[in-house]
C-alpha positions in Angstrom: 6.4 5.1 8.7 4.8 6.6 5.6 1.6 8.5 5.9 -1.0 8.3 3.2 -1.4 11.8 1.9 -3.7 12.4 -1.1 -2.5 16.1 -1.1 1.3 15.1 -1.3 3.0 17.1 -3.8 4.0 14.3 -6.1 4.2 14.9 -9.8 3.6 11.4 -11.2 1.2 10.5 -13.9 -1.1 7.5 -12.7 -2.9 5.9 -15.5 -4.5 2.8 -14.1 -5.3 0.1 -16.6 -6.3 -3.5 -15.9 -3.9 -5.1 -13.6 -1.1 -2.4 -14.0 1.4 -1.4 -11.4 3.2 1.9 -11.7 5.8 2.5 -9.2 7.8 5.8 -9.1 10.8 6.3 -7.0 10.8 9.5 -5.0 13.9 9.0 -2.9 15.9 5.9 -1.6 13.3 5.0 1.0 10.0 6.0 -0.6 8.1 5.2 -3.7 4.9 6.4 -5.1 2.8 3.3 -6.0 -0.2 3.3 -8.3 -1.9 0.0 -8.9 -5.2 -1.9 -9.5 -3.7 -5.4 -8.6 -6.2 -7.1 -6.4 -5.4 -6.9 -2.7 -5.8 -9.9 -0.5 -5.0 -11.0 3.0 -5.6 -13.8 5.5 -9.2 -14.7 6.2 -9.6 -12.9 9.6 -8.7 -9.3 8.3 -11.8 -7.2 8.1 -12.7 -6.3 4.5 -12.5 -2.4 5.4 -8.7 -2.6 5.8 -8.3 -4.5 2.5 -10.6 -2.0 0.7 -8.8 0.9 2.3 -5.5 -0.3 0.7 -7.0 -1.3 -2.6 -8.7 2.2 -3.0 -5.5 4.1 -2.0 -3.3 2.1 -4.4 -5.8 2.6 -7.2 -5.5 6.5 -6.6 -1.6 6.3 -5.9 0.1 6.7 -2.7 3.5 7.4 -1.3 4.8 4.2 0.6 8.1 3.4 2.5 10.1 0.6 1.2 11.3 -2.2 3.4 15.1 -2.1 2.9 15.6 -5.8 3.8 12.9 -7.3 1.5 12.2 -6.6 -2.1 8.9 -5.4 -3.1 7.5 -5.0 0.6 6.2 -1.7 1.8 4.5 0.0 4.7 2.1 2.8 5.0 0.0 4.6 7.6 -3.6 5.7 7.1 -4.7 7.9 10.2 -4.2 5.4 13.1 -3.6 2.2 11.1 -0.1 1.0 10.0 -0.1 -1.5 7.1 2.6 -3.6 5.8 2.2 -5.3 2.4 3.8 -7.1 -0.4 3.5 -6.6 -4.1 3.6 -10.2 -5.8 4.5 -9.1 -9.3 4.3 -12.7 -10.6 0.9 -13.4 -9.0 -0.2 -9.8 -10.1 -1.8 -9.2 -6.5 -0.9 -7.1 -3.5 -0.8 -9.0 -0.2 -1.7 -7.3 3.0 0.9 -9.0 5.4 0.3 -7.0 8.8 -1.8 -4.4 10.3 -1.3 -2.6 13.6 -3.9 0.0 15.0 -1.6 2.8 16.5 -4.3 3.8 18.9 -4.0 0.3 20.7 -7.2 -1.3 19.7 -7.3 -4.6 17.9 -7.9 -5.1 14.0 -10.4 -7.8 14.1 
């Protein structure tokens, strides 16, 4: 799992413009993503998870690629694992799955 680390030593320029996505490969399994695509999910997901992912993507984060699916990624924020898809044609990010690693529910 990839951990969100704002202090990561990634030398990538993140210039966020309206509905822009800037992926920067770091190594085969990881990519740095900076995006202001809107983040969405199913209705029962608490807004704080959607907001957390949206804010992190706007600043730029290192995420792990899903090797079996194109444009699917995972990231861990503190105690929360998130799995998401970047839907380029729809110009949005879809939050697919959330797991609290400390054993509590997400909703």
